C-alpha positions, -999 to +999 in steps of 0.1 A: -477+441-898-492+439-863-484+402-861-448+407-871-445+435-845-458+411-817-434+384-829-405+408-827-415+418-792-417+382-781-382+375-795-368+406-776-384+394-744-369+360-748-335+375-755-337+396-724-348+367-703-319+346-716-294+374-708-308+376-673-306+338-668-270+338-682-261+366-658-275+347-628-257+316-639-224+335-642-229+351-608-236+316-593-204+302-609-183+331-596-199+328-561-193+291-559-157+295-572-151+322-546-164+300-518-143+271-531-112+293-528-119+297-491-116+259-487-078+261-483-062+248-452-043+271-429-015+249-413-013+250-375+015+272-361+021+247-333+012+210-327+004+193-294+027+163-290+002+136-279+016+106-260+010+073-280-020+056-266-015+024-246-018-009-264-039-023-236-065-007-214-047+011-186-081+016-168-104-015-169-135+006-164-157+011-196-159+043-217-194+056-224-198+069-259-226+091-271-230+092-309-213+057-311-234+048-342-221+078-362-190+078-383-165+092-357-181+074-328-179+041-347-142+046-355-135+055-318-153+024-306-132+002-330-100+016-315-112+011-279-123-024-285-092-034-304-072-030-271-098-047-250-114-016-236-150-021-224-173+002-242-209+012-235-226+027-266-254+051-259-278+048-289-313+059-298-339+032-302-339+038-339-301+038-344-284+013-367-263-010-345-251-032-373-215-019-373-212-019-336-226-053-327-196-073-341-173-052-319-187-066-286-200-034-271-227-031-245-257-010-256-278+014-236-308+031-252-306+068-246-316+098-267-293+127-258-323+151-259-340+132-230-322+140-198-337+111-178-325+086-204-290+101-204-289+100-166-299+063-167-272+056-193-245+073-171-256+051-142-252+019-162-216+012-150-186+028-132-173+047-162-138+061-165-149+086-191-176+099-214-171+109-250-198+128-268-199+133-305-236+144-304-244+166-334-270+168-361-273+194-388-307+183-400-324+177-367-351+200-354-343+210-327-306+203-331-290+185-302-256+203-303-262+223-271-291+206-253-280+171-260-244+177-249-256+197-219-276+166-208-245+144-212-224+169-192-251+171-164-254+133-162-216+129-160-215+154-132-244+138-114-229+103-116-194+113-107-178+107-141-149+132-140-135+128-175-155+142-205-144+146-241-166+168-263-162+168-300-171+202-314-160+219-346-136+246-359-157+277-361-171+274-325-160+298-298-128+316-302-121+297-335-150+315-353-127+335-375-107+305-385-137+289-403-141+295-439-171+314-453-187+283-466-185+266-432-200+297-415-229+298-439-236+260-437-233+259-399-248+292-391-275+276-369-251+251-353-220+271-344-236+291-316-250+259-301-216+243-302-201+274-286-227+271-258-219+235-253-182+242-250-187+270-225-211+248-205-185+221-202-157+244-192-178+258-164-188+223-152-158+216-131-152+183-149-119+171-164-127+181-199-110+181-233-127+198-263-117+187-297-127+207-327-123+189-360-118+207-393-139+198-423-145+160-423-132+144-455-155+121-476-156+085-465-142+074-499-109+092-490-085+071-471-073+081-436-036+092-436-027+086-399-013+121-399-040+139-379-027+164-353-041+184-324-032+221-321-042+250-298-037+274-327-070+292-329-063+304-364-058+270-380-082+256-406-079+222-421-095+189-429-094+154-414-108+119-420-131+105-393-108+076-386-079+101-380-101+122-357-110+091-338-073+083-333-068+117-317-097+113-294-084+078-285-050+092-277-064+122-257-083+098-234-049+083-224-031+117-221-040+136-190-021+166-203-051+173-226-073+179-196-086+215-195-076+222-231-094+230-263-078+217-295-084+219-333-080+186-350-066+188-386-045+168-410-016+190-421-010+168-451-045+175-465-048+210-481-082+206-497-111+183-486-114+165-519-078+154-521 
């Protein structure tokens, strides 16, 4: 009788444990589903009408690109080089240069976290502009403020007036536009990007800040329909190649100086489509 009683108790414990695990699983499914529902685009109320970029370099001086070996940086360099624009790519010693080398860029080794290296890079030529896409979610410490601050300081020290900073929707006054999933995933990074934006605005340089929405997976094709907007409530998604086209056009359009934009693709309502 005692062994049957122990066996029954063991079965009851197993049943209780299974119920708890099932409850946790259901809760996780509901939570994930709820977060997924926040991944809906909010179309921009207004769109900034960018001038088409020039087919040829209107300024023969090179553009200095920090983050050139990353996805967005690489796409931007391709566009610049396609029109014959000289480009200097600032890369770390360990960066993969294989995609950039065929494009005919000039390399300078500079880790954005090392201000002396950044200053040396900024002195490598008479640059017309600096573009920085410096960001890293997994780095410790993350470079999103310090790295970009070093780039801004170097630009100012070397007399490079034009700076374009790639930030993200969710930074600064666009915080409430970001979906809950983004705010959770970027909880450590968003305050740093906000600091970098504020630092650039206070620098006295001819700045443009571009905040992309969620970046679409690389297996999704660009649409060519990316747009800039000053609507602080917009949320959307964009392919890196489409984001690069907007940065490229902003370089040529002086009306973007002193402005902060969101970059989204109004034709994309969910990132996986």
